[in-house]
C-alpha positions in Angstrom: 0.4 23.1 11.3 0.9 19.5 10.2 -1.4 16.7 11.1 1.0 14.0 12.2 -1.4 11.0 12.0 -2.0 11.4 8.3 1.7 11.5 7.3 3.2 8.3 5.9 6.0 7.1 8.1 9.3 8.7 7.0 11.1 5.3 7.2 9.4 4.1 4.1 10.6 7.1 2.0 14.2 6.5 3.2 14.1 2.7 2.6 16.2 2.3 -0.6 15.0 -1.3 -1.1 11.5 -0.2 -2.1 10.8 1.1 -5.7 9.3 4.5 -6.1 6.0 3.2 -7.5 5.7 0.8 -4.4 6.1 3.8 -2.1 3.3 5.6 -3.8 1.1 2.5 -3.5 1.9 2.2 0.3 1.2 5.9 0.8 -2.2 5.5 -0.8 -3.0 2.4 1.3 -1.8 4.2 4.4 -4.0 7.2 3.8 -7.0 5.0 3.0 -6.6 2.6 6.0 -4.9 4.8 8.6 -7.7 4.6 11.2 -8.5 1.0 10.4 -6.3 -2.0 10.8 -7.8 -3.8 7.8 -8.6 -2.3 4.4 -10.5 -3.9 1.6 -9.3 -2.5 -1.8 -9.6 -3.5 -5.4 -7.2 -2.7 -8.3 -9.6 -0.3 -10.0 -9.5 2.0 -7.0 -5.8 2.2 -7.1 -5.7 2.6 -10.9 -7.6 5.9 -10.5 -4.5 7.3 -8.7 -1.6 5.3 -10.1 -1.2 3.7 -13.5 -0.7 0.1 -12.6 -1.9 -3.4 -13.5 -2.9 -6.1 -11.1 0.4 -8.0 -11.7 2.4 -4.9 -10.8 0.3 -4.2 -7.7 0.8 -7.8 -6.5 4.6 -7.5 -7.0 4.6 -4.2 -5.0 2.5 -5.8 -2.2 4.9 -8.7 -2.1 7.8 -6.3 -1.6 6.0 -4.5 1.2 5.0 -7.8 2.8 8.6 -9.1 2.7 9.8 -5.9 4.4 7.0 -6.3 7.0 5.2 -3.0 6.2 1.9 -4.9 5.6 0.2 -8.2 5.2 -2.1 -8.8 2.3 -4.4 -11.5 0.9 -6.0 -11.7 -2.5 -9.4 -13.1 -2.0 -10.5 -12.7 -5.6 -8.8 -11.4 -8.8 -7.9 -7.8 -8.1 -9.5 -7.8 -4.7 -7.3 -7.5 -1.6 -7.6 -7.4 2.1 -4.6 -5.5 3.6 -3.5 -5.2 7.2 -1.0 -2.3 7.8 1.8 -3.0 10.3 
């Protein structure tokens, strides 16, 4: 039996405009912040799962923000507040 509320929306995996690495970042953020609207996260937490630098994360978040999957704000270097749409 699948737990539907923990699955990442299928539309993001089918969206060809999004790079593969960005999809993994979104799935991590979605699983971390599913039951909350706003997630506070830092680059070190993501680096434990995905090999990425802050500049790459920011680029991925920009892509997801332009496609209206999330809204983010960097309040300090490597520290982000993210609202999933």
